[in-house]
C-alpha positions in Angstrom: 84.6 86.0 93.4 87.5 86.0 95.7 87.2 88.5 99.0 90.9 89.5 98.0 90.4 89.9 94.2 91.1 93.7 93.8 88.1 95.9 91.8 88.4 96.7 88.0 89.0 100.6 87.4 85.5 101.4 86.2 84.1 99.9 89.7 86.6 101.7 91.2 86.2 105.3 90.0 82.2 104.5 90.4 82.8 103.9 94.7 85.4 106.2 94.5 82.9 109.1 93.5 80.3 107.6 95.6 82.7 108.0 99.0 83.7 111.7 97.8 79.9 112.7 98.0 79.2 111.2 101.1 81.8 113.8 102.8 81.2 116.6 100.1 77.3 116.9 101.4 78.3 116.7 105.1 81.2 119.2 104.8 79.2 121.7 102.4 75.7 121.6 104.3 73.8 119.8 101.6 71.8 117.2 103.3 69.4 116.7 100.3 69.7 113.2 98.8 72.0 112.0 101.6 70.2 108.9 102.5 70.1 108.3 98.5 73.5 107.4 98.9 72.5 104.1 101.0 70.8 100.9 100.1 67.2 101.0 101.5 68.1 99.4 104.6 71.6 101.1 104.6 73.4 101.8 108.3 76.0 104.7 109.1 77.4 103.8 112.4 79.8 106.7 114.1 80.7 107.8 117.6 78.2 105.1 119.1 75.5 106.1 117.6 73.6 104.0 114.3 71.3 105.3 111.9 69.5 103.1 109.8 67.4 103.5 106.6 66.8 106.2 104.6 64.7 108.3 106.9 67.4 108.0 109.6 70.0 108.8 107.3 68.2 111.9 106.0 67.4 113.1 109.4 71.1 112.6 110.4 72.5 114.6 107.3 69.8 117.7 108.0 70.8 118.0 111.8 74.7 117.5 111.1 74.6 120.3 108.1 72.4 122.7 110.4 75.0 122.8 113.2 77.2 125.9 113.3 80.2 124.1 112.4 82.9 124.2 109.8 84.1 120.9 108.8 86.2 119.2 105.7 87.2 115.4 105.2 90.6 114.6 103.9 89.9 111.2 102.4 93.2 108.9 101.5 92.8 106.3 99.0 90.3 103.5 99.5 91.4 99.6 99.6 88.5 97.7 97.7 88.0 94.2 97.3 85.2 92.2 95.9 83.3 90.0 98.4 80.5 88.9 95.9 79.3 89.5 92.4 77.5 92.7 93.2 79.4 93.7 96.7 82.6 95.2 97.5 84.1 95.8 101.0 86.3 98.9 101.1 88.4 100.4 104.0 88.7 104.4 103.3 91.1 106.5 105.5 90.3 110.0 106.7 91.2 113.1 108.5 88.6 115.4 109.6 88.9 118.8 110.5 86.0 120.7 112.4 85.6 124.3 114.1 82.7 125.3 115.9 81.1 128.9 115.3 81.6 131.6 112.7 85.1 133.5 111.6 88.1 131.9 109.6 88.6 128.8 111.4 92.1 127.8 112.7 92.8 124.0 110.9 92.6 121.9 113.6 92.3 118.0 113.4 89.2 116.7 114.9 89.8 113.0 114.1 91.9 110.7 112.2 90.1 107.4 111.2 88.5 104.7 108.7 85.3 104.0 107.3 84.7 100.2 106.8 82.3 100.3 104.2 80.4 97.3 102.1 78.7 98.8 98.6 76.1 97.1 96.9 75.2 97.2 93.1 71.4 97.6 92.8 69.2 99.4 90.3 72.2 99.8 88.1 74.1 101.9 90.7 76.4 101.3 94.0 75.3 102.3 97.0 76.4 102.2 100.4 75.4 99.0 102.5 77.2 99.7 105.6 79.6 102.5 107.0 81.0 102.4 110.5 83.3 105.0 111.2 86.2 104.5 113.7 88.5 106.6 115.1 92.0 105.9 115.0 93.5 109.1 116.6 91.7 111.9 118.4 92.4 115.6 117.7 
């Protein structure tokens, strides 16, 4: 399949659900199963830190959601293209709002960026093989 061939609607729906679940878990403080969103050797790179494998990814999610922070991530529409028979590459723009401490936070943009993703279909479902978060603008 050509790298530039768009994905079909069913694949797009499945990958969009996966992308949403990643941020839902982090924003809502729900780390359980975070590593299961990734392939066995999946990797997440953000702010110069690399987490590889389900154990490191689960540890990251537990530490991130244990912080006294409120966050919400607004996702843009993903650009998804086949890169192999069971692999899709995607770019997902995002805006991250984050507030430290308790009380009613004032909405402040923490970062505007993009996820550069590789998704793989294995064991009957799509998972993240790699995700790199790059800030385009700082809040």
